[in-house]
C-alpha positions as CSV (number, residue, x, y, z in Angstrom):
1,M,3.1,16.4,-9.8
2,A,3.2,12.8,-9.0
3,L,1.4,13.5,-5.6
4,R,-1.8,14.5,-7.8
5,K,-1.9,11.5,-9.5
6,F,-4.5,10.3,-6.9
7,V,-7.4,11.9,-5.9
8,L,-10.3,10.1,-3.8
9,M,-13.9,10.6,-5.0
10,G,-16.7,8.4,-6.0
11,V,-19.4,5.5,-4.5
12,V,-21.0,2.3,-5.8
13,A,-19.9,-1.6,-5.7
14,A,-20.2,-4.7,-7.3
15,M,-17.6,-7.4,-9.3
16,T,-15.2,-9.8,-6.5
17,L,-12.1,-11.5,-7.9
18,G,-13.9,-14.9,-8.1
19,S,-17.1,-13.6,-10.0
20,A,-17.8,-14.3,-13.6
21,G,-18.0,-11.4,-15.8
22,P,-15.1,-9.3,-17.8
23,A,-13.0,-12.4,-16.7
24,D,-14.9,-14.6,-19.3
25,A,-14.0,-12.7,-22.2
26,Q,-11.6,-14.9,-24.3
27,D,-9.6,-12.1,-25.9
28,N,-8.6,-10.4,-23.0
29,P,-4.7,-9.7,-23.0
30,V,-2.7,-11.0,-19.8
31,V,0.2,-9.4,-18.6
32,V,2.9,-10.6,-16.1
33,L,4.0,-7.9,-13.8
34,E,7.4,-8.7,-12.3
35,T,8.6,-7.0,-9.0
36,S,11.6,-6.7,-6.9
37,L,9.2,-8.6,-4.3
38,G,7.6,-11.3,-6.7
39,S,5.3,-11.6,-9.9
40,M,1.7,-11.0,-10.4
41,T,-0.5,-12.0,-13.3
42,V,-2.9,-9.5,-14.9
43,E,-6.1,-10.0,-17.1
44,L,-6.7,-6.7,-19.1
45,F,-10.5,-6.0,-19.5
46,R,-10.1,-4.8,-23.1
47,D,-13.8,-5.7,-23.5
48,R,-14.8,-3.2,-21.0
49,A,-11.8,-0.8,-21.1
50,P,-10.6,-0.6,-24.3
51,I,-9.0,3.1,-24.5
52,T,-7.3,2.1,-20.9
53,V,-6.2,-1.1,-21.9
54,D,-4.6,-0.2,-25.5
55,N,-2.8,2.7,-23.7
56,F,-1.4,0.5,-21.1
57,L,-0.2,-1.8,-23.7
58,G,1.3,0.8,-25.4
59,Y,3.6,1.6,-22.3
60,V,4.0,-2.0,-21.7
61,E,5.4,-2.5,-25.6
62,D,7.8,0.7,-25.0
63,G,9.3,-1.0,-22.0
64,F,8.3,2.4,-20.0
65,F,7.5,0.4,-16.6
66,E,10.7,-1.4,-16.3
67,G,12.6,0.2,-13.5
68,T,9.7,2.3,-12.3
69,I,8.3,1.8,-8.6
70,F,5.5,1.6,-6.5
71,H,5.9,4.9,-5.1
72,R,2.6,5.2,-2.8
73,V,1.9,2.3,-0.5
74,I,-1.1,2.6,1.8
75,P,-2.1,-0.6,4.0
76,N,-5.7,-1.8,3.8
77,F,-6.2,0.9,0.7
78,M,-3.9,0.5,-2.3
79,I,-0.5,0.4,-4.1
80,Q,0.2,3.1,-6.7
81,G,3.0,2.7,-9.3
82,G,4.1,3.1,-12.7
83,G,5.3,6.4,-13.2
84,L,8.4,7.4,-11.0
85,T,11.9,6.0,-10.9
86,P,13.5,5.0,-7.7
87,T,14.9,8.6,-7.2
88,L,11.3,9.6,-7.4
89,V,11.6,11.2,-10.6
90,E,8.2,11.3,-12.7
91,K,9.1,10.1,-16.2
92,A,7.6,11.9,-19.3
93,T,4.4,10.0,-20.7
94,R,2.1,10.3,-23.5
95,P,-1.1,12.2,-23.5
96,A,-3.8,11.9,-20.9
97,I,-6.9,9.5,-21.8
98,R,-10.6,9.5,-21.7
99,N,-11.8,8.2,-18.3
100,E,-13.5,4.7,-18.7
101,A,-14.7,4.7,-15.1
102,A,-18.4,4.4,-16.0
103,N,-17.5,0.8,-17.9
104,G,-19.4,-1.0,-14.9
105,L,-16.3,-2.3,-12.9
106,T,-15.9,-1.6,-9.7
107,N,-12.6,-1.0,-7.4
108,D,-12.3,-4.4,-5.8
109,R,-9.4,-6.3,-4.2
110,G,-7.0,-7.0,-6.6
111,T,-8.2,-4.9,-9.5
112,L,-6.0,-2.4,-11.3
113,A,-7.4,1.2,-11.9
114,M,-5.9,4.4,-13.3
115,A,-4.4,6.6,-11.2
116,R,-5.3,10.7,-12.1
117,T,-5.6,14.0,-11.0
118,P,-8.8,15.8,-10.1
119,V,-9.6,16.5,-14.0
120,V,-11.5,13.4,-14.9
121,D,-9.6,12.7,-18.2
122,S,-6.1,13.0,-16.8
123,A,-5.1,9.4,-16.6
124,T,-1.6,8.6,-18.3
125,A,0.7,6.0,-17.1
126,Q,0.2,5.6,-13.5
127,F,-2.1,2.9,-11.8
128,F,-2.8,1.6,-8.7
129,I,-3.8,-2.3,-7.2
130,N,-6.5,-2.1,-4.7
131,L,-5.5,-3.9,-1.7
132,V,-9.5,-3.9,-0.5
133,D,-12.8,-3.3,-1.9
134,N,-12.9,0.4,-2.2
135,P,-16.2,1.2,-3.4
136,F,-15.8,5.1,-2.8
137,L,-13.3,4.8,-5.8
138,N,-16.2,3.9,-8.1
139,H,-18.3,5.8,-10.9
140,S,-21.5,6.9,-9.6
141,G,-21.8,10.2,-11.2
142,T,-21.1,12.6,-14.0
143,D,-19.5,15.6,-12.1
144,P,-15.8,15.4,-11.4
145,Q,-16.2,14.7,-7.7
146,S,-18.1,11.6,-8.5
147,Y,-16.6,10.3,-11.7
148,G,-14.4,7.8,-10.4
149,Y,-11.2,5.9,-11.1
150,A,-11.2,3.8,-14.3
151,V,-10.9,-0.1,-13.4
152,F,-9.0,-2.1,-16.2
153,G,-7.9,-5.4,-15.0
154,R,-7.4,-7.5,-12.3
155,L,-5.0,-10.1,-10.9
156,T,-5.5,-13.5,-11.3
157,E,-2.4,-14.7,-9.8
158,G,0.0,-13.1,-7.1
159,L,-2.5,-11.6,-4.6
160,D,0.5,-12.9,-1.9
161,V,2.5,-10.6,-3.8
162,L,0.2,-7.5,-3.6
163,D,-0.2,-8.2,0.2
164,G,3.4,-8.4,0.4
165,I,4.1,-5.0,-0.9
166,G,1.3,-3.5,0.8
167,A,2.5,-4.6,4.0
168,V,6.2,-2.5,3.4
169,R,7.4,0.0,5.8
170,T,6.9,3.3,4.3
171,Q,8.2,6.9,4.8
172,R,7.9,10.5,3.7
173,Q,10.4,11.9,1.0
174,G,10.5,15.3,0.3
175,P,6.8,16.1,-0.9
176,H,5.8,12.6,-1.4
177,Q,4.3,10.3,1.6
178,D,4.0,6.5,1.9
179,V,7.0,5.9,0.0
180,P,8.6,2.3,0.6
181,V,11.6,2.8,2.4
182,E,13.0,-0.1,0.2
183,P,12.0,0.7,-3.2
184,V,9.5,-2.0,-4.6
185,V,10.7,-1.5,-8.5
186,I,8.7,-3.1,-11.5
187,T,11.3,-5.0,-13.4
188,S,9.3,-6.0,-16.4
189,V,5.6,-6.2,-17.6
190,T,5.5,-8.7,-20.4
191,L,2.5,-9.5,-22.5
192,Q,1.6,-13.2,-22.7
193,G,1.3,-15.0,-25.8
194,G,2.8,-12.1,-27.9
195,T,1.6,-9.3,-29.4
196,P,-1.5,-7.1,-28.3
């Protein structure tokens, strides 16, 4: 179920949008995420989250994200998308991947992380973008409650678009909470510079 794709856990903190670190890696892929409310450019930290980035790029290559929505928007927290259609139907995905939350990256404003169920290694296609620093989502231990959510990228452009999405009006639709009243559609995700 889509609602179980995001469970809160963990504690720790570090890296900010302006800091050095993974962003300095020359070979990290960059994607442009176009939405119905504008575009965001994202650097993917393949050097720190190779499994997660390759998984994400596989979905990009397949055009999987096109026509999906940000179906969960919580102000001062995060926006979640990449798996449901505008009618809130969950798309079929590839098998789940290993959780790379222990990579030293933290859930800071503008970072992308994988959504998952309470099972540590359950992420597939859905991701979220942090609207603010969310240290309680970081890796702090090996048990399921503290394993955290794997950060694998960050916005390098489009924070204004992120904030615009984070401010949309939401409503409950059936079992789904925090659904934008007007769908925020991902129209395309494209890799800059060709093949991954």
